[in-house]
C-alpha positions in Angstrom: 0.0 0.0 0.0 1.3 3.4 -1.0 -0.4 6.4 0.6 -0.3 9.7 -1.3 -1.3 12.9 0.5 -2.5 15.9 -1.6 -4.2 19.2 -0.9 -8.0 18.8 -0.5 -9.0 20.6 -3.6 -11.4 17.9 -5.0 -14.7 18.4 -3.3 -16.1 15.0 -4.3 -13.2 13.4 -2.4 -13.7 15.6 0.6 -17.4 14.7 0.5 -16.5 11.0 0.5 -14.6 11.6 3.8 -16.7 14.2 5.5 -20.1 14.2 3.9 -23.3 12.6 5.2 -25.2 9.8 3.5 -28.2 12.1 3.2 -27.3 15.6 1.7 -29.8 17.3 4.0 -28.1 16.0 7.2 -26.4 18.4 9.5 -23.1 16.8 10.0 -19.9 18.7 11.0 -18.1 18.8 7.6 -15.1 19.8 9.7 -16.5 23.3 10.0 -17.0 23.7 13.7 -13.5 24.9 14.5 -13.0 26.6 11.1 -15.8 29.1 11.1 -17.5 31.3 13.7 -20.1 29.6 15.8 -22.9 31.7 14.6 -22.2 30.8 11.0 -21.7 27.1 12.0 -25.1 27.1 13.6 -26.7 29.0 10.7 -25.4 26.6 7.9 -27.9 23.7 7.7 -28.1 20.7 5.5 -26.8 21.2 1.9 -25.5 24.6 2.7 -22.8 23.0 4.8 -21.5 21.0 1.8 -21.8 24.0 -0.5 -19.6 26.0 2.0 -17.0 23.2 2.0 -17.1 23.0 -1.8 -16.2 26.7 -1.9 -13.4 26.1 0.5 -12.0 23.4 -1.8 -11.9 25.9 -4.6 -10.1 28.5 -2.5 -6.3 28.9 -1.9 -5.1 27.3 0.2 -7.7 24.5 0.3 -9.1 23.4 3.7 -6.7 20.6 4.4 -5.2 17.5 2.9 -6.5 14.1 1.8 -4.8 10.7 1.8 -5.2 8.4 -1.1 -4.6 4.7 -1.5 -4.5 3.9 -5.2 -6.5 6.9 -6.1 -9.2 6.2 -3.5 -9.7 8.9 -0.8 -9.1 7.2 2.5 -8.2 10.0 5.0 -8.6 13.7 5.8 -6.7 16.2 7.9 -7.9 19.8 8.5 -5.1 22.3 8.6 -5.2 26.1 8.3 -3.7 29.2 9.9 -4.7 29.3 13.6 -5.8 32.9 13.1 -8.5 31.7 10.7 -9.9 29.2 13.2 -11.8 29.4 16.5 -8.6 28.3 18.2 -7.5 31.9 17.8 -10.1 32.8 20.4 -10.3 29.7 22.5 -10.6 30.0 26.2 -9.6 26.3 26.7 -6.6 26.0 24.3 -4.0 28.7 25.2 -2.4 31.1 22.8 1.2 30.8 23.8 2.9 33.4 21.6 2.4 35.7 18.7 3.9 33.3 16.1 1.5 33.0 13.1 1.2 29.2 13.6 -1.0 26.9 11.7 -3.4 24.5 13.4 -4.0 20.8 12.6 -7.2 19.9 14.4 -9.0 17.0 12.7 -7.8 13.6 11.3 -10.2 11.2 9.9 -9.5 7.8 8.4 -12.3 5.9 6.6 -13.5 2.7 8.2 -11.8 -0.3 6.6 -8.6 1.6 6.2 -7.7 2.2 9.9 -4.6 0.9 11.7 -2.6 1.0 8.4 -0.5 4.2 9.1 -2.8 6.5 7.3 -3.1 8.9 10.2 0.7 9.2 10.3 0.8 10.0 6.6 -1.9 12.6 7.1 0.1 14.3 9.9 3.2 14.3 7.7 1.1 15.6 4.8 -0.4 18.4 6.9 3.0 19.4 8.1 4.3 19.6 4.6 1.2 21.5 3.5 1.6 24.1 6.2 5.4 24.4 5.5 4.7 24.9 1.8 2.3 27.8 2.7 4.9 29.5 4.8 3.9 28.5 8.3 6.7 29.0 10.8 5.2 26.3 13.0 2.2 24.0 13.3 0.1 23.1 16.3 -2.2 20.3 17.2 -4.5 19.7 20.1 -4.6 15.9 20.6 -6.0 13.8 23.3 -3.5 12.9 26.0 -5.1 9.5 26.6 -2.1 7.5 27.7 -2.9 3.8 27.2 -6.6 4.3 27.6 -8.9 3.4 24.7 -10.4 6.3 22.8 -13.9 6.3 21.2 -13.2 6.4 17.4 -15.9 9.1 16.9 -14.0 11.4 19.2 -10.5 10.5 18.1 -10.7 13.1 15.4 -8.3 15.4 17.4 -5.6 12.8 17.2 -3.6 11.0 19.9 -0.6 12.6 21.6 1.8 9.7 20.8 1.1 9.9 17.1 2.1 13.6 17.1 5.2 12.8 19.2 6.1 10.2 16.6 5.9 13.0 14.0 8.3 15.3 16.0 5.7 17.5 17.8 6.4 18.4 21.4 4.1 19.5 24.2 4.1 23.3 24.3 1.4 23.8 26.9 -1.3 22.1 28.8 -5.0 23.0 28.1 -8.2 23.0 30.0 -9.9 21.3 27.1 -11.3 17.8 27.6 -12.7 15.7 24.8 -14.4 12.3 25.4 -13.1 12.3 29.0 -9.5 12.8 28.0 -7.5 16.0 28.5 -6.0 17.7 25.4 -2.5 19.1 25.1 -1.2 21.8 22.8 1.6 20.3 20.8 3.9 22.2 18.4 6.4 21.5 15.6 8.7 24.2 14.3 8.9 24.3 10.5 11.8 26.8 10.0 
């Protein structure tokens, strides 16, 4: 298996990873940290997908996709922190004025998990942020130790996977997800 990671500019592939079975459903589409909460609440049903389609046509696109033989199998959301709700978070600290990028969601399709795709997505997101001039990249994964994490809530990633990619803990947070504390991890890109 050879995993290729590319910018998420193909909306159909993003829809495969993030979209609902029913177009009218109100699923996240990985927008909840990307856009202001009022807009996130106002976008309903198909409008959510249409918003993401527009993001896919913009520069930079909203993240990266992992492909296995041309089939989209994974997604990672990555953008400048200043363009996300993390810029205003009360639970995830702002540790300095460096214009860092945030990596906040990793998703691997069922049937493709436990094959290293999340590692490829982290590496691809790092490369994407670097290519767009980011001086550093942050992530806010679960610090779950050896505890099992519910797959639906593992989108934030797991600390040990980011450590494997060279990230280090930059600060603790008061954020808790699925009963696990989150940590702010950072990787310098310059």
